[in-house]
N, C-alpha and C positions, 0 to 999 in steps of 0.2 A: 734854209729860210727861216726868218724869225717871225714869231707870232706877235702881233701888235700888242704893245704894253707888257710883254713878258720876254724881254731879252734873254738870250741863252745864259748870261752871267747870273741872272737872278736865282734860277733854281740851283746853280752851282754854289751860290752863296748860301742858299737854304740848306743845302747838303753839309757844307762846312759848319753852319750853325748847329744843325742836329748832332753832328759828330762831336763838336766841342762840348755841347750841353750833356751829351751822354757820358763823356769822359768825366766831366766835373761832378755830375750827380752820383754816378756809381762810385768814384773814388772817394768822394766826401763822406758818403753815408757808411761805407765799410771802414773808412779811417776812423770814424767815431767808435765803432765796435772794437777796433784794434787798440784803442787807447784806454780801455777799462778792463779791470780784472773780474768783472761781475758785480756783485754786491758786497759792500763792506758791513753795513748794519741796518737794523730796523730800529727807528726811534719810537719811544713810547713816553707820552707825557703823563707824569704820575701826580697823584695827590699827596704822596708822602714818599720822598726819595729813599729814605732808609728802610721803610717797610718793604718797598719794591725791591731794594737791593737784597734784602734778606730772603725774599721769595726766589728771585732768579739765581741767587748764589747759594744760599743755605739749603733751599728745598730742591730746586731744579739742577743744582750742581754746576752752574757757570762759574767762571774764573773772573774775579774782579781784577781789571788791569790796573796795576799799581802805578802811581805817578801820572795818571791821566784823568783824574777827577777835577772838576771845576766847581768853584763855590762863588755864588753872588757875582757872576760875570755881568758886566755892563759895558756899553760902548755904543757910539753912534752908528758905527758900521754894522755891529751886531743887530741893532734895531731894524735896520732896512734890509739886511740880508734875510733875516728871519721873517719880517712882517710887512714888507713893502707893499704887496698886493692888497693886504687888508687895510693898510693905512690909506692907500689910493682910493679904495672903495669907500672907506669912512668919509674921506673928504668929499668925494663925488655925491654922497647921500647927505652930506651936512650932518654926519653923526660923530659924536665924540669918540675918541679912541677907547675910552673906558667902556662905553656902551657897545662898542664893536668887539669888545673883549680882547683888546690888544694891549698887552702890558708894556709899560714905559721902561724898557731896559737900556734907554740911552744913558749917556753920561749924566749923573745926578738924578736919574729917575727913581721911582719908588719901588721897582722890582728888579730882582737879579735872577740870573739863570744858574742853577746848579745841576751837575750831571755826573754820571758814572758810565763807564764802558764795562760790559760783562761779556766775556768770550765764551761761546760754545764751540763745537767741533768743526764748524765750517763758517760761522757767522757771528757777528757781534750784536748784542742788544744794547742800545744806548738809552739809558734812563734819564729823563729830564724832569726837573721841577722848576717852575716859575714861582718864586717866593717873595713875599713883600718884605723888604729889607728892614722896615721900621718895627714890624711885629713878629718877624721870624716865623711866618706861616705861609702856607701855600697860597698862590693867587687863585682866587675863586672863580674860575671859569668852568662851568659845568653845563653840558647839554641837557635839556629837559628830558630827552629821550635818547637812548643809545640802542642801536641795532645794526647788525652786520649788513642789513639791506640799504642803509644810507649810502648814497652815491659818494665815492671816493674813500670809503672805509678801508683801512689797512690792518691786517691781523697777521700775527705769526703762527706758523704751523710746525710743531715739533714732531720729529720722526722717532717713533717708539720702536725698539728692537723687535725682530721677527717673533721671537719665542716667548714674548711677554704678553700676558693677558691684559688687554687694554683696559678692561672694565676694573680689574684689580689695581692696575697702576694708577688710574685717575682717583680711585677711592683712597688709595694709600697717600696720594698727594694731598687730598683734602685733610686726611688725619695728621699728616706731618705739619701742614700749614696751621692747623688749629693748635697743635703743640707749641708752635712758635708765635701764637696769637696773631696770625695773618688771616684775614677774612678772604677766603677763596671758596668758591662754590661751583660744582659742576652741574650742568644741565641734565636732568633725568629725561628719559625717553619712554618709560613705562612705569606702572604702578609698583613693580618689584624693585625699583631704584637702579635699574640698568642705566648706564651712561653712554655705552658705546653703540654705534650704529654700523652695521655691516652692509656693504653694497651688494653682497652676494645675491640677495633676493630681489634686488632692484633691477630694472631693465635699463642699465646704463653701462657704458663701456669702461667700468673701473672695477672689474671683479678682482677680489682679493684685498680691496681696501676697506679699512674700518676707520671711523673717526669719532672723537668725543670733544665736547666743547666746555671750556671752563671760564668763568668770570674771574679775572685776576684781581690782585690787591687794589687796583685803582679803577676797577669796573671794565678793564679792556678784556675783549673776547680773545681767548687763546685756544688754538685747536691742537689736538694731539691726533697724529695719524699713524696707523700701522699698515704696512704694505707687504702682502705675500702673494704667492701663486702668479697668476697671469699678469697682474699689474706690475709686480716686482720685476718680472722678466722684461716687460716693455720699458720700464724706467731704466733698468740696467743697461739695456741695449742703447737707449737714447744718450745716457751719460757717456757710454763708451764711444759712440759715434762722434760726440761733440768734444771728447776728452775733458769732460767736466770732472770736477773733483768732489768726492763725498766719502764718508765712512760707512755709508749705508749698504755696501756690497762686501764688506769684509766678512771673515769667518766668525767674528765675534757677535752672535745673534741673541745671546741670552744674558740674563742677570737675575740677581735676587732682590726682590722687593724689600728684603730686610737691610740691604746695603743702600747706598746713596741712590736716589731716583735718577741722578745724572748718569749713573752707569747703565741705565736702561734706555738711554737716548743716543741716536746717531748725530744729533745736532738738529738743525732745522731742515725740513723738507721743502717748504715753500713759503712764499709770502702771498697772502690773499689780498686782492684789490677788487672792490666793488665798482663795476664800470657801468656807464650809461650808454655806451656805444662800442660793441665789439670791434667794428670795422676801424673806428678811430684808434682804439686801444692797441690793435694789432699793428696798425701802420706805425705806431710809436715804438712799442716794445720789440717788434720783429723788424720792421723795415728801417727805422731810425737807429735803434739801440743794438740791433744785431741778434736778438734772441732767436731760438729755434722752437717753432710750434710743434708740440707733440700730437700729431694728428691721430695717432692710435689710442690716445688717452684723453677722452673728452667725457664730460658729465652733462649730457643733453637731456632736456625734458625731465629733470629730477624733481620729483615731489613724493612725499610719503609722511605719514603721521610722525614716524620716528625722526626723520630729518627735520621736520617742522619743530618738534620739541627740542631736539638737540641744539638747533641754532637759536631758538627764541624763548625758551622756557622762562627765563628770568623776566624778560619783557612782557610775556603773557601774564605772568603773576602781577607784575606791576599794573598793567592795564585793567586787569580784573579788580585789583584792590582800588584803584583810582577811578574806575568806571570810564576809562578812556577808549576812544575809538581806535581799533587796530591799525587802520591805515594812517590816522593821525600820528600814532606812535611808531610809525615806520615798520610795521610788521606785515609782510605779504603772506597771504594764506596758501602755503604750499602743502597743506594737509591733504589727505586722500580725497576729501570732499570740497577742497578749496578751488580757487580760480586762478592761482598763479603757479609758476614753476621757477626752477633755478637751472641755469646753464653754466658750464665752466670750460675754460680752455687753459691748458698749461703751456707756459713759454719757458724754455730752458736757457740758462745762462751758465757761466763758467763754474759757479759754485752753489747755485741754488735755482729754484724755479719761481716764476711769478704765476699765480693762478688768478686769471681774470674771471670774475663772477658777475652774472647779470640776473636780476629777477624781473620777470615779465608775465603777461597773460598767457594762459595756455588754452589750446595747444599751439597757436600760431606764433606767440611771442611778439605780436605786432604792437602791443601796448606795454611800454615800459613802466615798471613800478618805480615812480619817480620821487623817492623820499630824499629830501635834501635839507641840510642844516642851513640856517640863515647866514652863518659865518663859518669860514674855513680856517679861522685862526689856529695855528699849531699849539697855542697856549691852552686849548681846551683839554681838560683831564681825559685821559684814555684814548686820545687821538694818537694816530701813528704816522710815520713816514718811512719811505724806503730809500736806501742810500746807494747810489752807484760809486764804486771804488775806482778812482781815476789813478792811472799810473803816475808815478812820481816824476817820470821824465817828460810828461805831457804838459803843454801849455794850457792850464786849466781854463783860463779866460777865453782862449781861442776855441777850446772844446765847447764851452757853454754857447758861444756864438754859432758854432757849427751845428749844434743840436737844435737851436732855435731856427736856424736857416733850413736845415733838413726837414724840420717839422713843418714849417710854413710851406715847403714844397709839397708836403703830403696833405695840405689843407688843414693843418692843425695849428691855427694861429693862436689858440688858447695856451699852447705850451710856451710859457714865458718865465724866465728867470728873474729873480729879484737882483737889484743892484746894491752895492755897498754905499749908496749915496741917495739923499732925499732929493728927488726930481719929480716933475709932473709926468704923467703917463706917456705923453706924446714925446718925451725926450729920453725915454729909456734906451732906445736903440741908437741915440746919438752920442752917448757917453763913450769915452775911451775904454778900450778893453780892460785896463787896469781896474776899472770900477765894477767889473762883472762878478767878482767874488771877493771874499775877505780872507786875508792871510794873517794868521797869528805867527809872526816870525820875528826874530831878533829880539824877543822879550824874555823876561824871567819867568813867564807863565809856564806851568806844567803842560800846557797844551801847545807849547811852541812848536812850530812845524806843521800845523794843521791849517789848511785852506779849504774853504767850502762856500757854497751858496745854496739857497733853497729855489725850488721851481715847482710850478703847478704842472701836473700831468695832464693827459687828454681828458680825463674825467674830473679834473680838479683835485686829484690825489696829490698829497705833499710829497715831493721828491727832494733829495739832496744830492749834490755832487761833491765828493769828499776826497781830499788828497792829503797824504801825509809825507813829511820829510823830516830829516834831522832827528831831534830828540823824540818826537812823536812816533816816527817810523821805527826807531830803535825799540821803543816801548811796546809797539804792536808786534814787531817781529819776535821779540823775546817772549811775549806772552804766547803767541802762536807756536813757537818752538817748544816752550816749556810744557804746554798742554798737549802738543802733538796734534794741533788742529790742521785741518787741510786748507790750502789756498793755492791760487796760481801765482801768487806774489812773492813768496818767501822761500828761500832755501836755508836750512838750519845748519849750524856748525857740526863738525864731526861726521859729516855725511848723513845726518838725520834730516832728510828733506821733508818739510812740512807738507809736500804734496804727495809723498810716498805712502801707499797703503798696502797691507798684505794681501796676498793671493790675487783675486781678480779685480781689485780696486783700480779704476782708471788713474793713470799717472800722467801728470803734466809734462814730465821729462821724456823727450823722444828716445826710442830705442834706436839701434842701429839700422839705418836704412829708412827711418821714418822722419818726417819733417817736424820741426819744432812749431810751437804756437805762433811765433813771430813769422816763420816761413809760411805757415798755413794761412795766416791773415794776409800776408803779401800775395800769395797765390790766389786767395779768394778775391782780393781786389783786381788782380790781373785777369782772372776769369770773368769777373763781372764786367770789366771794362771791355774785354773782347766780345762778350755776348751783346753789350750795348752797342759796340761798334758795328757788329754784324747786323743788328736790327736796324741801326741808322742807315747803313749802306743799302739794306733792302728798301728802306723808305725812299732814299735817294734814287735808286734804280726805277722804282715805280713812278716817282715824280717825273724823272727823265723820260720814261716811256710815254707817260701821259702827254707831256709837252711835244715829244717826237710824233705821236699820233695826231695831235692838233696841227703841228706844222705840216704834216703830210696832207691832212684834209684841206688846209688852207691853200697848199700848193696845187 
């Protein structure tokens, strides 16, 4: 017997809809993760490209990737791929591009982009400089205040070897920088000039970790972290479970500070991102992009005088000198007697970690410390961005659309990519896929083979999706292999695999009887679809039972 207005076919169609939706959603989101190698680089906008190169290469020991530097790059596509969001915001507010600190890098503009790629043992640092072509000087975009507490701030965190004294390492770094006339200064945490903070005495779940913070040559905050004991064991287990690559668990744990400081580093441990909403950030980095949340490693309710000074000493000195209000300068009071705290969550990818950080009121965290810059232009000196490494066989434009679609399904409408074309905001999603990124291909440029686009993340952080083919891929592969850097992308000639590490290092190559990464991704998609199907079937059964019960009562 049928219930009035609810024919038997209706809930059958509902079941089919749920099943189809579950298949599409699960497969699409996992398909995104299977099309990236993790992160390719961290971008840092510099005030002086060559000074920054000297610091990251000569002092920190990175390898300048030959043949991949760019000078005075201009183009209409570059203009919009880099700055479309800022261009549209300026127009909506009737503000000039100059006042919005958007440099004119279009064809015939007055600003060009120059860059270097510097390779470390698991990740690349991209150094950028926007320079005025007529005067051969840096484009003058500088924030009035800089602080890691500003929402969407991105910072690199270098991993110092186990047996190295972190305090001595950072002081040696300052000394070597001064010898090369590079202005670099570490934040002190006590009157005896100590720079390192140990979490051993703090009530957080990061025992065995120590950190120090340095203001780099362009004012960018750089973190150095040392990991031993309990935290090292937890990170090691997490990397092994995900089959992520790193040099951090090799037997080479020591170095001499009399030698290159680069010999005392494992590469980069993580990329810090200041979030305004952990829920939204986790939906993006975990659910959309496929990262693994390290639940056993969190920094909740973190505050202490030493941490306060380590993060903000330079800014505290500036506010004292200028008689500026701390809150106005973007400095939350996370001292022992203050009112704010810091929370952190680590999300692991294939070759590094994203650390999501949030400053808020203590103890509840209900009130966000909401420090924001008026403009999010990536041309601002010391601003940073994090870059996903897209596989060379992937359709980059389709992937960008998939990321936006998956983000909207998670309620993250703010995750929006720039297009390589000047169009109104309401036409962004009507453009053909070919305009979703910019490809440097078929040219005489040293960057031939690179395709990319910029995107804003869930907290407004600057993201980039980056793909390399042809000449550019050859240059990156050669650099990784020559240095012995680890990745899930390259196999080196003569059997010297760039993902291989000695002893207990996780290896991307499957052993006999193990599944490959590609097989693992496929199995993950299948498992996710099966689980989603099972859930949808349960929903359908419940719906059918409800209608059956109603039919029985009506009868």
